[in-house]
Each structure stands twice: as C-alpha cells, then as structure tokens.
C-alpha positions in Angstrom: 0.0 0.1 0.0 1.6 3.4 -1.0 2.1 5.9 1.9 0.1 9.0 1.8 2.0 12.3 2.3 0.8 13.9 5.6 2.1 17.2 5.6 3.7 19.8 3.1 7.5 19.5 3.5 8.1 22.9 5.0 5.5 22.3 7.7 6.6 18.8 8.4 10.2 20.0 9.0 9.0 23.0 11.2 7.0 20.4 13.4 10.1 18.2 13.5 12.4 21.0 14.6 10.0 22.1 17.3 9.3 18.5 18.3 12.4 16.8 18.2 14.9 19.6 18.8 16.5 19.1 15.5 17.4 21.4 12.8 15.9 21.6 9.1 17.7 18.3 8.0 16.4 16.5 10.9 14.6 13.9 8.9 17.9 13.1 7.1 19.7 12.9 10.6 17.0 10.7 12.2 18.0 6.8 11.8 14.8 4.9 10.5 13.7 1.2 10.1 10.6 -0.8 9.4 7.3 1.1 9.5 9.2 4.6 9.3 9.2 6.6 5.9 9.9 10.2 5.2 6.2 11.0 5.8 4.7 8.2 8.0 5.2 6.1 11.2 3.1 3.1 10.9 2.0 1.1 14.2 0.3 -2.2 14.0 -2.9 -3.6 15.6 -3.4 -7.3 15.7 -6.8 -8.0 17.5 -10.1 -9.7 17.6 -12.4 -7.6 15.4 -15.1 -10.1 14.4 -14.9 -12.8 17.1 -15.8 -13.3 20.9 -14.0 -10.1 22.1 -14.7 -7.8 19.2 -16.8 -5.4 21.4 -13.8 -4.4 23.7 -11.3 -4.5 20.6 -13.3 -2.2 18.5 -13.9 0.3 21.5 -10.2 0.1 22.3 -9.3 1.2 18.7 -11.7 4.3 19.0 -9.3 5.2 22.0 -6.4 4.9 19.7 -7.8 6.9 17.1 -8.6 9.7 19.4 -5.2 10.0 20.7 -3.6 9.6 17.1 -5.9 12.5 15.7 -4.6 14.9 18.6 -0.9 14.0 17.8 -1.5 14.2 14.1 -3.3 17.5 14.5 -0.1 18.7 16.2 2.1 17.8 13.1 2.7 14.1 14.0 6.0 12.9 15.5 9.4 13.8 13.8 7.4 15.4 11.1 5.8 12.2 10.2 2.2 11.3 10.5 1.3 8.4 12.8 -0.9 5.7 11.1 -2.4 2.6 12.0 -2.4 -0.8 10.0 -4.8 -3.2 11.3 -5.3 -7.2 11.1 -8.2 -9.0 12.3 -7.6 -12.4 13.7 -11.0 -13.3 14.9 -9.4 -14.9 18.0 -7.8 -17.5 15.9 -4.2 -18.6 16.2 -3.3 -19.4 12.8 -5.2 -16.1 11.5 -3.0 -14.4 13.9 0.2 -15.9 12.7 -0.7 -15.2 9.2 -1.8 -11.6 10.1 1.4 -11.0 12.1 3.8 -12.0 9.5 2.1 -9.9 6.9 2.0 -6.7 9.4 5.2 -6.9 11.1 7.6 -5.9 8.3 5.3 -2.8 7.8 5.4 -1.5 11.4 7.7 0.2 13.7 5.8 -1.5 16.6 2.5 -3.2 17.5 0.2 -0.9 19.3 -1.9 -3.9 20.3 -1.6 -7.7 20.3 -4.5 -9.3 21.7 -5.5 -12.8 22.7 -3.3 -15.1 25.3 -3.2 -17.9 22.7 -2.2 -15.5 20.0 0.4 -13.7 22.0 2.0 -17.0 23.1 2.4 -18.2 19.6 3.9 -14.8 18.4 6.1 -13.9 21.3 9.2 -15.9 19.9 9.2 -13.8 16.9 8.5 -10.5 18.5 11.7 -11.3 20.6 13.8 -12.1 17.5 12.6 -9.2 15.5 12.9 -6.8 18.6 9.4 -5.5 18.0 8.0 -3.3 20.7 4.5 -4.7 21.6 1.6 -3.4 23.8 -0.4 -6.7 24.5 -4.0 -6.2 25.4 -3.4 -7.9 28.7 -2.1 -7.2 32.2 -0.5 -10.7 32.9 2.4 -10.7 35.1 3.9 -13.5 32.9 4.8 -10.9 30.3 6.8 -8.7 32.4 10.2 -10.8 31.6 9.9 -10.1 28.1 11.7 -6.6 27.4 9.6 -6.2 24.2 6.5 -6.1 25.8 4.8 -2.7 27.1 2.3 -3.5 29.8 0.3 -0.2 30.5 -0.9 -0.7 34.1 -1.0 -2.9 37.0 -0.9 -6.5 36.8 -3.9 -8.8 37.3 -2.4 -10.2 40.6 -1.9 -6.7 42.1 -5.3 -5.6 41.1 -6.9 -8.5 43.1 -4.8 -7.6 46.0 -5.8 -4.0 45.9 -9.4 -5.0 45.3 -9.5 -7.4 48.3 -7.6 -4.7 50.5 -10.5 -2.5 49.7 -13.0 -4.9 50.9 -11.1 -5.4 54.0 -11.0 -1.8 54.7 -14.6 -1.5 54.2 -15.4 -4.3 56.5 -16.7 -6.5 53.8 -14.2 -9.3 54.9 -11.8 -9.6 57.9 -9.0 -12.0 58.8 -10.0 -15.7 58.8 -13.0 -15.2 56.3 -13.0 -17.5 53.3 -12.9 -15.8 50.0 -14.0 -17.6 46.5 -12.1 -17.1 43.1 -13.6 -18.2 39.9 -10.9 -17.8 37.2 -10.4 -18.7 33.5 -7.3 -20.9 33.4 -4.4 -19.3 31.5 -2.1 -16.3 32.1 -5.1 -14.1 33.0 -6.7 -16.1 35.6 -3.8 -18.0 36.8 -2.0 -14.5 37.5 -5.0 -13.3 39.1 -5.3 -16.2 41.5 -1.7 -15.4 42.6 -3.2 -12.4 44.1 -5.9 -13.8 45.9 -3.7 -16.7 47.4 -1.2 -14.1 48.5 -3.9 -12.1 50.3 -5.0 -15.6 51.9 -1.7 -16.3 53.3 -1.3 -13.0 55.0 -4.7 -12.6 56.3 -5.3 -16.1 57.0 -8.1 -16.5 54.5 -9.0 -19.8 52.9 -9.3 -19.3 49.1 -11.8 -21.7 47.5 -10.6 -22.0 43.8 -12.9 -22.6 41.1 -11.0 -22.9 37.6 -13.0 -22.7 34.5 -12.3 -22.7 30.7 -12.4 -19.8 28.6 -15.7 -20.9 27.0 -17.5 -22.2 30.0 -20.8 -20.8 30.0 -22.6 -22.5 33.1 -21.1 -21.6 36.3 -24.0 -22.9 38.5 -21.7 -25.8 39.9 -18.9 -23.4 40.8 -21.1 -20.6 42.4 -23.1 -23.3 44.5 -19.7 -24.7 45.8 -18.4 -21.3 46.8 -21.8 -20.6 48.8 -21.6 -24.1 50.3 -18.1 -23.0 51.5 -19.2 -20.0 53.2 -17.3 -17.5 50.9 -17.8 -13.9 52.3 -16.5 -12.6 48.8 -15.8 -13.7 45.4 -13.5 -12.6 43.1 -14.2 -13.2 39.4 -11.3 -13.4 36.8 -13.7 -14.3 33.8 -15.0 -13.0 30.5 -17.7 -10.5 30.8 -20.4 -13.3 29.8 -19.1 -15.5 32.8 -19.3 -12.6 35.1 -22.9 -12.1 34.1 -23.5 -16.0 34.4 -21.9 -16.1 37.9 -23.9 -13.1 39.2 -27.0 -14.5 37.8 -26.5 -17.8 39.4 -26.0 -16.2 42.8 -29.0 -14.1 42.5 -31.1 -17.1 41.8 -29.7 -18.9 44.9 -30.5 -15.7 46.7 -26.8 -15.4 47.9 -26.1 -11.6 48.1 -22.3 -12.2 48.0 -20.0 -9.1 46.8 -18.2 -9.8 43.7 -14.8 -8.1 42.9 -14.2 -8.4 39.3 -11.0 -8.0 37.1 -11.7 -5.2 34.7 -11.4 -7.7 31.7 -14.5 -9.4 33.0 -16.9 -6.4 32.7 -18.5 -4.9 29.6 -21.3 -2.3 29.9 -23.4 -4.7 27.8 -23.9 -6.8 30.9 -26.3 -4.0 32.1 -28.7 -4.7 29.2 -29.2 -8.3 30.3 -31.6 -10.1 32.8 -28.9 -9.8 35.4 -28.4 -6.1 35.4 -30.0 -5.4 38.7 -27.9 -8.1 40.5 -24.7 -7.0 38.7 -25.3 -3.5 39.7 -26.0 -4.4 43.2 -23.1 -6.9 43.9 -20.3 -6.1 41.3 -17.2 -3.9 42.2 -14.6 -3.9 39.3 -10.8 -3.3 40.0 -8.8 -1.7 37.4 -5.6 0.1 36.9 -7.1 2.2 34.1 -9.6 5.0 35.1 -13.3 4.5 34.0 -14.9 6.6 31.4 -16.5 8.8 34.1 -13.2 9.3 36.0 -12.9 12.9 37.4 -9.0 13.4 36.8 -7.7 15.5 33.8 -6.9 12.6 31.5 -10.3 10.8 31.8 -12.0 14.2 31.2 -10.1 14.8 28.2 -10.9 11.2 26.9 -14.7 11.8 27.6 -14.6 15.1 25.8 -12.8 13.9 22.6 -15.1 10.7 22.5 -18.3 12.8 22.6 -17.1 15.1 19.9 -15.5 12.4 17.6 -18.1 9.4 18.4 -21.3 11.4 19.6 -23.7 8.5 18.7 -21.6 5.6 20.2 -21.7 4.0 23.6 -18.5 4.6 25.8 -16.7 2.1 27.9 -13.6 1.7 29.9 -11.8 0.4 26.7 -11.8 3.7 25.2 -9.6 5.1 28.0 -7.5 1.9 27.8 -7.0 2.4 24.1 -6.2 6.0 24.6 -3.8 5.6 27.4 -1.8 2.9 25.6 -1.4 5.3 22.4 -0.5 8.1 24.8 2.3 5.9 26.3 3.4 4.3 23.1 3.8 7.6 21.3 5.6 9.2 24.1 8.2 6.5 23.7 8.1 7.2 19.9 8.6 10.8 20.7 11.7 10.1 23.0 13.0 7.9 20.2 12.7 10.8 17.8 14.5 13.2 20.1 17.2 10.7 20.3 17.5 10.6 16.4 16.7 6.9 16.3 13.4 5.5 15.0 14.7 2.2 14.4 13.3 -0.6 16.5 16.4 -0.6 18.7 16.2 3.0 19.1 12.5 2.5 20.1 13.4 -0.2 22.7 16.2 2.2 24.0 13.6 4.9 24.6 11.1 2.5 26.2 13.5 1.3 28.8 14.4 4.8 29.5 10.9 5.8 30.2 10.1 6.3 34.0 7.4 8.6 35.8 5.4 8.9 32.6 2.2 11.0 33.7 -1.0 9.9 32.1 -3.0 12.7 34.0 -4.8 10.2 36.1 -5.7 7.5 33.5 -3.3 5.4 35.4 -0.8 6.3 38.0 2.8 7.3 36.7 4.3 4.6 34.8 7.7 3.2 34.8 9.5 0.9 32.4 13.4 0.8 33.2 13.1 -2.5 35.2 12.4 -5.4 33.3 10.4 -8.0 35.3 8.5 -5.2 37.2 5.2 -3.9 36.5 4.8 -0.4 35.2 2.4 0.4 38.0 1.2 -0.9 41.4 -1.8 1.1 41.8 -5.7 0.4 41.1 -9.0 2.2 41.0 -12.1 0.6 42.5 -15.2 1.2 40.8 -18.8 0.2 41.3 -21.2 -0.8 38.5 -23.8 1.9 37.7 -26.2 1.7 34.9 -26.7 5.6 34.7 -23.1 6.3 34.2 -21.7 6.5 30.7 -19.5 3.2 30.5 -21.3 1.7 33.3 -18.7 2.3 36.1 -18.2 5.1 38.7 -15.2 5.5 41.1 -15.5 4.3 44.5 -11.8 4.7 45.5 -9.2 6.6 43.6 -5.7 5.1 42.8 -4.1 3.5 45.8 -1.6 0.8 46.6 -2.3 -2.0 49.3 0.2 -2.4 51.9 0.3 -6.0 50.7 1.5 -5.0 47.4 4.6 -3.5 49.2 5.0 -6.4 51.2 5.0 -8.7 48.0 8.0 -6.8 46.9 6.7 -6.0 43.5 7.5 -2.4 42.9 7.0 -0.2 39.6 10.4 1.7 40.4 
C-alpha cells in the first residue's frame, strides 16, 4: 500500500524541529527502520475485530484513534504522520500468525496484540525481530519480556488491591473464606496469585474454581462457593461469565459481593436480565480510570470521545486504548528526540521511560526495570447503569500495603 504524504514538506520540517529539537535537516539525520518513511510512522494492531472479544477491541481502537488524531493535528512525530495498520485474527491462532507475518515488516511496533493464545504463538518472533509490543493484557507472565509494554498494574496486584479495599470497608476480615472463579491461563492464573497471597497474609482460606475460556454454565462453581461460606468472590472471567456467575448467585438468593478484574466487565451486561444483580453486587478493580473518571486524563478522553463519536456508547476500553496510545507515542517521541526511529532506538527509549504522567488515566508509569510492573496502583469502581461506560469510581488510585509487602514495585 502506498504511503500518503501527511504534511507539506516545510510544515513537516518545522514540526520536526519543534518536536524533536533538530534542525531543518532533521529527517535526514534520524535513523529509521521498518514502518518509518519520510512521511509516516506506521504502528500495527493485531486484534479480534470479528470474534468473541470484538466489542472491547473495537472500542479500544476508538481510543487509539482519538489520541492519534491529537498527535497528527499537532504535526505528528518527527515530521511524520502516525498511522495504524490493522489485522483481524477473529481469535484464531493461525489467522493471528498469518496476520502478524504480513503486518510485522510494515510497522515500527505493535500498538496492540490481543489474545493469550495469539500472544504465546507470536512472542518468540517478537523477541527475534525486537518489535516493541503493547499486549491487550495485564498478565505478570509477560513482564520478563523486554519487548512487552504493559500499561498499568498486573492482574494479581489488582486483586490484592481489590481485596484490601473490601477489608478496609469491613466486607471481609481476617480468617474469612474468599472464593475465586478464574479462567485458566495467563489471565486467571495470574489473578489467582493475588488472592492466594492475600489468603496467606490474612489467614483467609481461598476456595478456587477454575474454568475454561468458553465455560458458559457456572452453576456448580457458584454453588460450591456458597456451600464453602465464601464472604466475597473474585471473578477473573470473561464478561459473559461474570454475568453468568452473578445470575446464579441471584437465583440462589446469595447476596455475596463480587470483585471483578476489569477484563471481566462490559457495559453490555447492563442490558441483560442480570443487570440489577450486577449493579447491586459487583465492584470492578482496574488500573485504568473508568470513562467517568474525574481526573484530567479521563475528562479529556470523555470530551474527545463525545466530539468524535457522538452516537456511540463509551466503555472503559476507550480510556484503555487512549492511554496505550499516549504511552506508546511518548516513547516514539523520545526515540525521535534521540534521533533513532529504528526498533532498537524505540526499545532504548522505552526502557529509559520512567514516571510517565498519564494525567490520572493510570498512576505514573515506569519501564526501566524489566520484570517489574509499570504501576502498582488500582482504581475501585462500582457498576452504575446510569453512568456512561457503566462504572463510577469508589476509590481513587491506591496501593495496598500488601502489594508493598509482596515486593513487587514499579520503580
């Protein structure tokens, strides 16, 4: 596909000089590699746009577009317009591999790689090609890969923060039993690490209920947790499974509180028969601010979304996409200022990034230490059918003392 000229040459050079601190010959001086031409910087998206997770993927892409619009309106980066190249894998590993091998030579980095099985299959080549990649995941298992940009707190730390919130509110106390329903794999297994760590610290038995990614009927799992006397339940599930679990609890007249990892919530739940129970019993823990967040960053996203997509329904995934784009392009800006828009130049800029301020979309992000999360703070939200995106903030960003005790720090 031919690249479009985004800016007149004189304007592009002027923007480059202002943005990257270089002279009029800055374009010639900046080293470039895959995905970078004289006029464009291409970033890739490899996601599920037509399969089971299309709702969150398509909403997240709107967040990317909102931020890219702002960057390009300011003249782009290094005098180049930033553009997206997208491939749909429909949550199929072979389609993902085919799409990746077509996409990879055309892009500087991957702004999104979605799906645990797809990420597992593609990760070896990402390491070989040294492609900076933002997975649509918060799994701690990815922290050891220096090419992975995880924007926010990992699943296990979110669970610790969520249960700490419950304890401080008197929902649970030392010695209480907690339940955990989790999808087996890097998502659920990592989230379970959080509840098990809490259980050891506070002498809380953890009753585990593993399920598959496509498990639809959670009657047996919820009934088992009720029989075990769980005082609270963590759900590390898909949105459909969250609705199913809460629906079973409501049918059993079990008024237990559910703490849900953000991956397990979608505002579409609020149009289902279990909407009232979800609104009553569910809290959502997230390292990315909800769409209704009150800090500067979330307000900026809401205003931009309302202007660009006035007839679309928002969700937290808009904020997630916007935040990922903000962080990724901040790294690209740094690489530009360093005069190196190659993949190695981008990785160097990435690992030199610390204290990145997202204006309250997340806590400040740190990437200099491979193996450590970029953030350790979470928001606690409640489900609210009257709120745009379906969530409102109950507790602003905070870090549990147990996270500190776990020794997993962002710095």
